[in-house]
C-alpha positions as CSV (number, residue, x, y, z in Angstrom):
1,M,90.2,59.9,107.0
2,K,91.1,63.4,107.5
3,G,93.6,66.1,109.6
4,R,95.8,64.1,109.9
5,G,98.5,67.0,109.7
6,R,96.7,68.7,112.4
7,A,96.1,65.9,114.7
8,L,99.8,65.3,114.5
9,L,100.7,69.5,115.3
10,R,98.4,69.6,118.2
11,L,100.3,66.7,119.3
12,F,102.9,68.0,120.0
13,A,100.9,70.4,122.8
14,V,98.6,67.7,124.1
15,Q,100.4,69.2,127.7
16,G,98.9,72.3,127.1
17,A,95.8,72.0,128.9
18,W,96.9,69.5,131.9
19,S,95.1,69.3,134.5
20,Y,94.4,67.2,137.9
21,E,90.7,66.1,137.0
22,R,92.4,64.6,133.5
23,M,95.9,65.1,133.2
24,I,96.6,65.0,129.6
25,G,92.9,64.4,129.1
26,V,91.6,67.8,127.2
27,G,94.9,67.9,125.0
28,M,93.9,64.6,123.5
29,G,90.4,65.6,123.4
30,Y,92.6,69.1,121.1
31,A,94.5,66.5,119.3
32,G,91.5,64.1,118.0
33,Q,89.2,66.8,117.1
34,P,90.2,67.5,113.8
35,L,90.8,63.2,113.2
36,L,86.3,63.2,114.1
37,E,85.4,66.2,111.9
38,D,84.2,63.1,109.1
39,L,81.0,61.4,112.0
40,E,80.2,65.1,112.2
41,A,78.0,64.7,108.3
42,G,77.5,61.3,108.6
43,D,77.0,60.6,112.4
44,P,76.3,63.8,114.7
45,A,75.2,62.1,117.6
46,R,78.2,59.2,117.6
47,H,80.4,62.5,117.2
48,R,79.2,64.2,120.1
49,E,80.1,61.4,121.9
50,A,83.3,60.4,120.3
51,T,84.0,63.8,121.1
52,T,83.6,64.0,125.1
53,R,84.8,60.1,125.2
54,S,88.3,61.7,123.6
55,A,88.8,64.7,126.5
56,E,88.2,62.3,129.0
57,F,90.3,61.2,132.0
58,F,94.4,59.9,130.0
59,N,97.2,59.7,130.7
60,C,100.5,58.7,129.7
61,H,104.2,59.9,128.6
62,P,103.0,62.6,125.6
63,Y,105.4,61.5,123.1
64,L,103.4,58.5,122.2
65,A,100.3,59.6,122.6
66,G,99.6,59.3,119.2
67,L,99.2,55.7,119.5
68,A,96.6,55.9,122.1
69,L,95.0,58.7,120.4
70,G,95.2,57.3,116.6
71,A,93.9,54.1,117.5
72,S,90.6,55.9,119.3
73,A,90.3,57.7,116.4
74,R,90.3,54.7,113.8
75,A,88.0,52.3,116.4
76,E,85.7,55.5,116.7
77,H,85.0,55.3,112.7
78,D,85.2,51.9,112.3
79,G,81.5,52.0,114.9
80,V,83.7,50.6,117.8
81,P,81.1,49.8,121.3
82,G,81.8,53.2,123.1
83,A,82.7,50.9,125.9
84,H,85.2,48.9,124.5
85,I,87.2,52.0,123.3
86,Q,87.2,53.9,126.9
87,R,88.5,50.7,128.1
88,L,91.2,50.6,125.4
89,R,92.2,53.8,126.4
90,T,92.3,53.0,130.0
91,A,94.7,49.7,128.9
92,L,96.7,51.6,127.4
93,C,97.9,54.2,129.7
94,S,100.3,52.5,132.4
95,P,102.0,50.3,129.5
96,L,102.6,54.1,127.0
97,G,103.7,55.4,130.4
98,A,106.3,52.9,131.0
99,L,107.6,52.7,127.6
100,G,107.6,56.3,126.9
101,D,109.5,57.0,130.7
102,Q,112.4,54.7,129.7
103,F,113.2,54.6,126.4
104,F,113.3,58.8,126.9
105,W,113.8,59.5,130.4
106,A,116.0,57.0,131.7
107,G,117.3,56.5,127.8
108,L,118.1,58.5,125.5
109,V,117.8,62.0,127.3
110,P,120.6,60.6,129.7
111,M,122.5,59.7,126.8
112,L,122.8,62.5,125.1
113,M,123.4,65.1,128.0
114,A,126.3,62.9,128.7
115,L,127.2,64.0,124.5
116,A,126.8,67.2,124.9
117,L,129.0,66.9,128.5
118,I,131.9,65.1,126.6
119,G,131.6,67.7,123.6
120,V,132.0,70.0,125.3
121,V,135.8,68.8,127.0
122,F,136.4,68.0,123.7
123,G,136.2,71.7,122.7
124,G,132.6,71.7,120.4
125,G,130.9,74.2,121.4
126,G,127.6,76.1,121.0
127,W,127.1,74.4,117.6
128,W,127.6,71.5,119.2
129,L,125.0,71.5,121.3
130,G,122.8,72.7,119.2
131,L,123.1,69.6,117.2
132,I,122.4,67.5,120.2
133,V,118.8,69.9,120.6
134,V,118.0,69.5,116.8
135,V,118.9,65.4,116.8
136,Y,117.0,65.1,120.5
137,N,113.5,67.5,118.5
138,V,114.0,64.8,115.3
139,V,113.7,62.2,117.4
140,R,110.4,63.6,119.0
141,V,109.1,64.3,115.4
142,L,109.3,61.1,113.6
143,V,108.4,58.9,116.9
144,T,105.6,61.1,118.0
145,R,104.5,60.4,113.8
146,W,105.5,56.4,114.1
147,A,102.6,57.1,117.3
148,L,99.9,58.7,115.4
149,L,100.2,57.1,112.8
150,T,100.2,53.3,113.7
151,G,97.4,54.0,116.3
152,L,95.4,55.0,113.5
153,N,95.9,51.8,111.2
154,A,95.9,49.5,114.1
155,G,92.7,50.4,115.6
156,M,91.6,48.7,118.6
157,Q,95.1,46.2,118.2
158,V,96.7,49.3,118.3
159,G,98.6,46.6,121.5
160,S,99.6,43.6,119.4
161,A,101.2,46.6,117.0
162,I,103.5,48.4,119.4
163,S,104.4,44.4,120.1
164,S,106.2,43.7,117.4
165,S,107.0,47.4,116.6
166,W,110.8,48.1,117.3
167,L,109.8,50.4,120.1
168,P,109.9,47.4,122.9
169,R,113.3,46.5,121.6
170,A,114.6,49.8,121.4
171,V,113.7,50.2,125.3
172,S,115.6,47.2,126.0
173,R,118.4,48.0,124.6
174,I,118.8,51.5,124.9
175,S,119.8,51.0,128.8
176,A,123.5,49.8,128.0
177,P,124.4,52.8,125.4
178,A,122.9,55.7,128.3
179,G,124.5,54.4,130.5
180,F,128.2,53.5,129.2
181,A,127.8,58.0,128.1
182,M,126.7,58.4,131.2
183,G,129.6,56.4,132.4
184,L,132.0,58.4,130.6
185,A,130.9,62.2,130.6
186,L,130.5,61.8,134.7
187,P,134.9,61.6,135.1
188,V,135.6,63.3,131.3
189,T,134.3,66.1,132.6
190,G,135.4,66.0,135.9
191,I,138.5,65.8,134.8
192,W,138.4,69.2,132.2
193,L,137.0,70.8,135.8
194,L,139.5,69.6,138.3
195,T,142.6,69.9,135.8
196,P,144.3,72.4,137.6
197,W,144.7,70.5,140.4
198,I,145.8,67.2,138.8
199,S,149.4,67.1,138.3
200,A,149.6,63.9,135.8
201,I,147.8,63.5,132.8
202,G,148.8,60.5,132.3
203,D,146.8,59.6,135.7
204,A,143.5,61.3,134.6
205,L,143.4,59.4,131.7
206,L,143.7,56.6,133.0
207,V,141.0,57.2,135.2
208,T,139.2,57.9,132.5
209,A,139.4,54.3,130.8
210,A,139.2,52.3,133.9
211,S,135.6,54.2,134.7
212,A,134.5,53.5,131.3
213,G,135.0,50.0,132.3
214,V,133.5,49.5,135.5
215,A,130.3,51.5,133.7
216,L,130.1,48.8,131.1
217,A,130.9,45.4,134.0
218,A,128.4,47.0,136.2
219,R,125.9,47.9,133.6
220,R,127.0,44.0,131.5
221,W,127.1,41.9,134.3
222,G,125.1,44.0,137.3
223,G,121.6,43.7,135.5
224,P,118.9,45.8,136.0
225,R,119.4,47.1,139.1
226,W,122.5,49.3,138.0
227,S,120.5,52.5,136.1
228,S,122.1,54.7,134.6
229,L,121.6,57.4,138.0
230,R,122.9,54.5,139.7
231,V,126.8,53.9,137.0
232,G,127.4,57.4,137.2
233,L,126.9,58.1,140.7
234,L,129.2,55.5,141.8
235,L,131.4,56.5,138.4
236,A,131.8,60.3,140.1
237,V,132.8,58.1,144.3
238,L,135.2,56.4,142.1
239,T,136.5,59.5,140.3
240,L,136.7,61.8,143.6
241,L,138.4,59.0,145.7
242,W,140.9,59.0,142.6
243,T,141.4,62.7,143.2
244,G,141.7,62.9,146.5
245,F,143.7,60.2,147.4
246,A,146.4,59.7,144.2
247,P,150.3,60.5,144.6
C-alpha cells in the first residue's frame, strides 16, 4: 500500500478541518486519501465509497487517530464490506479517546509541565524548557507513527492489536509518576516564589520532602480517585498552611 509517508504527515493536521458535524472526520478523510489511491485504478467504485467513508463523522484523541485510519484503509483494500468498516470506526471512537486522554492529557503533559517547573527553579532556563518541548514532540511523532503502522498491519483486528500493545500498560503506569512530579513541582515552585518570606531554609526543605511523601502515599494507597490534579491541590493547600502558620 502506497502513501504511508504522506498519510503520516497529514495526520499531524488531522484537526485542521474540525467541525461539530464531523469532528475530525474531514481531517481523517484528507489523511487517508493517499492510502486509498491504489483502489482508484483497480476499483473506481470502491475508491469513491471508501473516500466518502473516510471523511464521515469520527472523534477520538488526535494522536491515536492513526490506529483507526490505518485499520480502515487496510479493511478497504481487503474488501471488507463498508458497513463493517463503519461499525469499526464507530467502535474505536471511545476507546481511542479515553486512552489518548489518559496517557497524554492526564499523564505525560502534567508530568512534563512539572519537570519544566522544577528545571526552572533549579536554574535550567530556556534550554531546559526547549528540551521539554522536544521530548514531548518526539513522543507525539513516535506514537502517531506507531498508531498508523499498527492500524495498517492489523486491519479489522486492530482492537486485539491495541489490547496487546504497550499502550494500555503505559496508561495504567503513567499516573503515578505524573502525580509524583506534580506533587514535587508545586511545593518546590511555591517555596522558590516565597523564598523572601521564608526565614528557615531547613523548613522549606522539610515542606518539600513532606509534600513529596504525601503525593506518593496518596497515589499508592488512595486509589484512582487521587488524580494528579487532586494531589497537586492538596499539596498546594498544605504548603500554604505551613508557610502561613509555621513559626
